C-alpha positions, -999 to +999 in steps of 0.1 A: +523+634-709+485+640-711+471+663-736+450+694-724+416+676-731+428+645-714+439+665-683+404+683-681+387+650-684+407+636-655+400+667-634+363+664-641+363+626-632+382+634-599+355+661-591+327+639-599+343+612-577+347+637-548+310+648-553+299+612-554+319+604-522+304+634-505+269+624-515+275+588-504+289+600-470+260+624-465+235+595-473+253+573-449+251+602-423+214+608-429+207+572-427+227+570-394+207+599-381+175+583-392+182+548-380+203+554-350+202+589-336+164+595-343+156+558-348+132+555-320+112+586-329+111+577-365+099+541-357+071+557-336+062+580-364+061+549-388+041+529-364+015+558-359+012+559-397+009+522-400-010+513-369-042+523-352-039+521-313-074+521-295-073+522-257-097+499-238-105+515-204-101+493-174-131+486-151-125+507-121-127+490-088-158+492-067-160+509-033-181+491-006-190+500+029-182+477+058-214+456+052-206+453+014-231+480+003-219+495-030-210+531-025-193+535-060-191+514-090-183+516-127-206+505-155-202+503-194-203+534-212-190+549-244-164+571-256-170+594-287-141+609-309-136+623-342-109+619-369-103+654-384-081+641-411-110+623-426-133+654-431-140+656-468-159+689-471-178+717-453-211+701-458-200+669-440-184+689-412-216+709-406-235+677-402-210+663-379-210+695-356-248+695-356-252+659-347-225+660-319-239+693-304-275+682-305-271+646-293-242+649-268-248+684-255-212+695-262-202+730-271-202+739-308-171+759-304-151+730-289-163+707-316-151+730-344-117+735-328-110+699-327-122+693-362-098+720-374-068+697-362-067+680-396-031+666-390-045+644-363-065+612-364-079+613-330-097+640-310-119+630-279-153+646-280-171+630-250-166+602-225-189+583-201-216+584-227-248+565-218-261+537-241-291+554-252-272+585-262-247+564-282-276+548-299-290+580-308-257+591-323-254+558-343-290+564-357-279+599-369-248+584-386-269+558-402-295+585-413-266+603-430-249+573-445-242+590-478-221+616-462-200+590-447-200+604-412-188+571-398-154+576-414-150+607-390-170+600-360-158+570-339-174+552-309-153+532-284-161+512-253-157+533-220-167+531-182-188+555-162-186+559-126-220+557-106-227+565-070-259+548-058-265+571-028-257+605-045-245+627-016-239+600+009-204+599+021-195+622-005-165+640+013-150+606+021-155+590-013-146+618-037-155+614-074-139+609-108-133+633-136-139+630-173-107+610-177-117+585-149-091+601-126-100+604-089-108+639-075-108+640-036-114+614-011-109+577-016-111+580-054-081+602-053-061+586-024-065+551-040-067+561-077-038+539-088-053+508-070-088+515-083-079+523-118-063+490-130-044+486-163-059+499-196-061+473-226-052+480-262-066+470-296-037+476-321-049+474-359-029+478-390-037+507-413-037+505-452-021+532-475-051+553-473-050+552-434-082+530-433-084+500-408-075+466-423-093+434-414-093+419-379-067+395-390-043+423-386-055+433-350-039+425-317-058+429-285-044+434-251-072+429-225-076+455-197-069+445-161-097+457-137-087+478-107-090+464-072-121+470-051-121+486-017-140+477+014-142+507+038-146+508+075-175+532+071-208+516+082-238+526+061-262+527+091-239+547+112-229+571+085-266+576+078-273+584+114-245+608+114-254+626+082-291+627+091-282+642+126-259+669+113-281+679+084-308+686+109-285+704+132-275+727+102-313+735+100-319+738+137-290+761+146-285+779+114-247+769+114-225+776+085-209+741+086-213+709+107-189+680+109-186+647+129-165+615+132-174+582+147-145+558+155-140+523+166-122+527+200-099+496+197-088+499+161-091+535+151-113+525+122-136+553+112-171+541+113-188+574+101-175+607+089-193+636+074-188+674+067-220+694+059-230+708+035-218+682+010-225+675-026-240+650-052-213+627-062-230+620-096-231+658-103-202+672-083-198+703-104-232+715-096-231+739-065-253+722-038-262+753-020-290+766-042-291+800-027-253+804-032-256+791-068-284+818-074-262+845-061-231+835-082-254+832-114-263+869-110-227+880-110-222+901-143-184+899-144-176+866-161-142+862-146-155+869-110-184+845-117-160+818-127-139+823-097-166+823-072-180+791-088-147+775-085-144+786-048-178+772-040-170+739-056-139+735-037-156+744-005-183+718-009-157+692-019-136+699+013-136+672+040-135+695+070-129+668+095-094+663+082-085+694+063-097+723+086-083+733+119-099+749+149-092+759+185-105+729+204-115+748+235-124+729+267-124+695+251-087+698+252-087+699+291-089+660+289-055+661+274-042+683+300-058+664+329-042+632+315-007+646+312-009+661+347-020+629+363+005+608+345+033+632+358+020+630+391+016+669+395-020+666+404-044+637+416-081+633+421-080+650+454-063+682+440-085+712+447-087+748+436-108+777+446-121+797+416-130+833+424-139+842+388-104+848+372-067+844+377-037+867+370-014+854+341+017+878+337+001+911+328-033+897+319-063+888+340-078+857+327-115+854+335-134+823+342-166+818+319-187+818+350-190+852+366-180+851+402-163+817+397-170+781+407-157+783+442-139+754+458-136+723+435-115+691+432-101+679+399-132+661+386-154+690+396-130+713+377-134+693+346-172+690+351-174+728+355-149+734+326-132+758+348-105+778+330-086+792+360-082+757+375-067+744+342-044+773+339-029+764+374-027+727+362-009+737+330+016+758+350+022+728+374+028+706+344+055+730+330+059+739+294+083+710+288+059+683+300+029+701+284+047+699+251+057+664+258+020+653+260+009+677+233+034+658+211+025+623+224-013+627+218-005+634+181-010+673+178+024+680+163+019+656+134-006+643+109-028+614+120-018+595+088-053+588+080-057+574+044-074+603+029-060+633+009-054+667+022-050+663+058-041+694+076-004+697+084+005+709+120+033+736+118+053+747+150+048+785+154+018+787+132-008+762+142+007+755+176+032+771+199+068+760+195+084+747+227+113+772+227+088+802+222+063+791+247+060+815+276+038+816+307+009+833+287+010+808+258+012+778+283-018+791+303-040+797+274-031+765+259-040+746+290-076+754+284-077+748+246-071+782+232-044+799+210-036+769+190-053+748+164-059+712+159-080+692+131-111+673+142-095+640+132-066+649+155-089+656+184-110+625+182-079+605+178-065+620+212-099+614+229-099+578+215-066+573+232-083+580+265-110+555+257-087+525+250-064+525+278-038+552+267-030+537+232-028+561+203-042+544+173-038+556+138-072+563+121-081+546+088-109+542+064-100+514+041-104+480+058-095+456+028-085+454-010-104+428-032-094+414-065-119+410-096-131+377-081-138+392-047-108+377-029-091+398-002-057+407-014-047+431+013-062+437+047-054+467+070-039+458+103-047+484+131-017+504+140-010+514+176+014+542+172+024+546+210+013+541+246+007+578+255-003+574+292-008+544+315-040+524+315-046+537+350-044+573+340-067+568+310-092+552+333-091+580+357-098+606+330-126+584+316-142+583+351-140+622+353-154+625+318-183+604+327-190+627+355-190+655+330-219+639+311-238+627+343-239+661+361-215+685+343-214+707+313-219+676+291-251+665+306-271+668+274-251+639+259-264+617+287-279+584+274-299+562+299-282+528+302-249+537+284-229+559+307-213+582+282-180+599+290-173+631+272-162+667+273-178+699+258-160+727+241-166+763+229-142+782+209-143+816+193-131+815+157-099+834+150-105+866+132-142+864+132-159+884+158-189+866+176-183+834+157-180+801+176-175+765+171-195+744+196-182+709+200-184+676+220-161+647+221-166+615+240-170+577+240-194+550+253-200+530+272-177+546+296-169+514+316-162+494+284-158+519+255-169+506+220-171+538+199-157+574+202-175+604+188-167+640+179-194+665+169-186+702+159-213+729+149-194+758+131-209+793+136-243+783+151-267+813+154-280+820+189-269+795+215-233+786+207-218+766+237-208+730+232-230+718+262-261+734+248-256+729+210-232+698+204-238+676+233-276+669+226-267+659+190-240+635+203-264+620+229-291+612+204-265+598+181-248+576+207-282+560+216-290+552+180-256+539+172-251+517+205-286+502+199-277+493+163-243+478+175-264+457+199-245+471+228-268+461+258-279+489+280-272+486+318-298+507+335-293+519+371-325+519+395-330+557+391-330+553+353-358+526+351-386+552+358-373+573+329-371+546+302-400+537+279-421+507+281-431+487+250-465+481+234-477+446+240-490+423+211-527+425+212-535+413+176-556+382+178-568+387+213-602+393+224-612+427+237-613+413+272-578+397+269-565+428+255-576+449+285-558+425+308-527+425+286-526+464+284-537+471+320-509+497+324-519+516+293-550+535+282-568+512+257-592+526+230-611+501+211-626+509+175-651+486+159-676+461+169-657+428+163-648+401+189-610+401+182-585+426+177-570+428+139-547+457+143-532+481+168-513+515+170-486+516+182-474+482+168-463+456+192-428+461+205-427+498+198-414+520+226-439+540+245-446+553+281-465+535+307-501+551+309-499+559+271-526+553+245-531+520+225-556+522+197-569+488+187-593+479+158-618+449+159-629+457+123-605+456+095-626+481+075-629+506+103-613+539+094-582+549+112-588+576+138-565+606+134-558+637+154-538+669+152-503+666+166-500+692+195-470+713+203-447+693+228-417+717+229-406+737+258-422+713+283-410+690+312-413+652+306-444+649+326-461+679+309-451+667+274-464+632+283-498+646+296-504+668+266-496+640+241-518+614+258-546+639+260-545+644+223-544+606+218-508+601+212-478+587+229-442+600+235-409+584+234-382+602+254-349+610+238-320+630+251-312+642+286-335+626+311-310+628+340-316+664+351-348+676+368-345+709+349-348+694+313-371+708+287-383+695+254-369+711+224-378+690+193-405+665+183-404+639+155-439+646+143-445+683+134-470+704+153-503+709+134-500+678+112-526+649+110-513+616+124-531+584+134-541+582+171-518+561+191-487+571+171-456+575+191-440+610+189-403+610+198-397+641+221-361+653+227-351+669+260-321+689+271-310+712+299-301+747+296-288+750+332-250+749+339-241+737+305-218+766+297-180+761+292-151+782+285 
């Protein structure tokens, strides 16, 4: 039997054993929690303490136009960061704040906040820093070597996105943010493709958290992103942008947008939305008047909101994101559906008396008194609303909806750009089950529903290529880092909407619209344009209109389709008066650039320009014989001609002035450019030649009532005698549409 002391000792030993067992079990449990349950988290913490992981940005892919012109590219730059845990004292901190703010132009408040995060080893200050700025920062660090700024301020390789042509194709291309992520356009749509895979430099750290030698570093190279070749043609894009920028000035419009498409493939050759913005400085409001107005707003919150709204508005690609009532351009779709179903033919007639009764409403024709007796082609030429109301009613709502759907108006086109407008039944267009006689009638002439510009041109393009609906696209190919094609876009035909015969009939009708109908101002000698004008009042905005033209050329062998829309023009607002002239001038430039040979009819030969003969090197006598059909003005006393104006091959009219110089030192003769606007072709030519200049005719020359409305050299300026002034003509007679 144990004594009392021995018994107490045994109890204490047992208690000690229990405590030790519990401690052991706790330790095992804690070890299990650390190693198994939280093992991954603790491993990462250990690695963060033991390793330095530096990101190497991948080179973002280049964006090219169809001719391999660089539209967007990345170049080497620098990333600046700080390690707040290395700050030693307030004096050092103040030097860091001063240097970073003065050299990088960053906000002092932002730098101080980041330096306060002393538990972290990395805080980004700025990316995409130019080399000269980086060098200035390094010099500052060296200047303050004693303060050991280099232990806090870090500099890593980075890349910066450049856009060589600033605002060119800006709403198509988009841009990148400070983290090299795409914002809008191609940059956003193909962000993952363009970005590539970032590399890493993993370096071991010592006990003091300093980097160890390169023997302890592992480098994983970055993989560059793929480059993209667009379908956009730089020349066509330039013509389109130039034309619409001038249209904004000439018409006082709020917006202007346009699309040029390859008929056979659906490839977008040009696309723009004006006004646009500078890709290299996307967060600057491009409209200076608007920027000044916003800057004057006192309320900071309101100013920030208005700034944000202005930026998003200028980044918006309205050709795919906006919707509008297409107006009379849509009559081409109705005509195609009605012909396909056999409810009308080219001999179908209608007598327009100025309006038509639809249920409880009397729908007026845009032309007071009506168009009288007209056949189907004339109805389209005249853009007669009552005629197309009857066609829509003959077609019936089921068949109307059938072709509305088949031409692609109930779905997105699928173009490879972000933020395409989404059609919604009952909201953007009439749902079949809720379409009554009034909705059917108004829809038949392009009102009371909305479409996007890309939808409208895709539908018109369907009529140009034999009834085949093509999916539009803007990226033609993907290239690897060595320039090899790794992916090529194959054009996609979504469906055959109408027969080739029906499409051909509508194309023939559309050619008449341009020859002698409301679209006559889109006429181009030698190219036989097919098209349709449209005028639609903007929903909810009294007196605000969108003037549009959609068509294709050449009508007998279509190569390109085009859509022009002028949003809220001031003054004249009809598609025939406002949009058609722009389309005509554009088509002439683009078809000439594409080497589409003009086919002139006999009546057109007298309207087209001659070309200046080559007279340099000839004697004066020889030159007079060569230029017998022109007025020759000789300057100088030499025997042979050393220069001439206009240059050989330049377009000019027969009877125009050619100024030749026989003495290389003779001063060039100049004269004041006269006003050539609001004149007939003959009158403009007479005034120009009388002042010592030549004219080149552009625009509508197919109508006897045309008048000049614009000239390439401004009135009152000085120009060399013999210079060719392009004078633009259009008609203001019978170009209205509903």
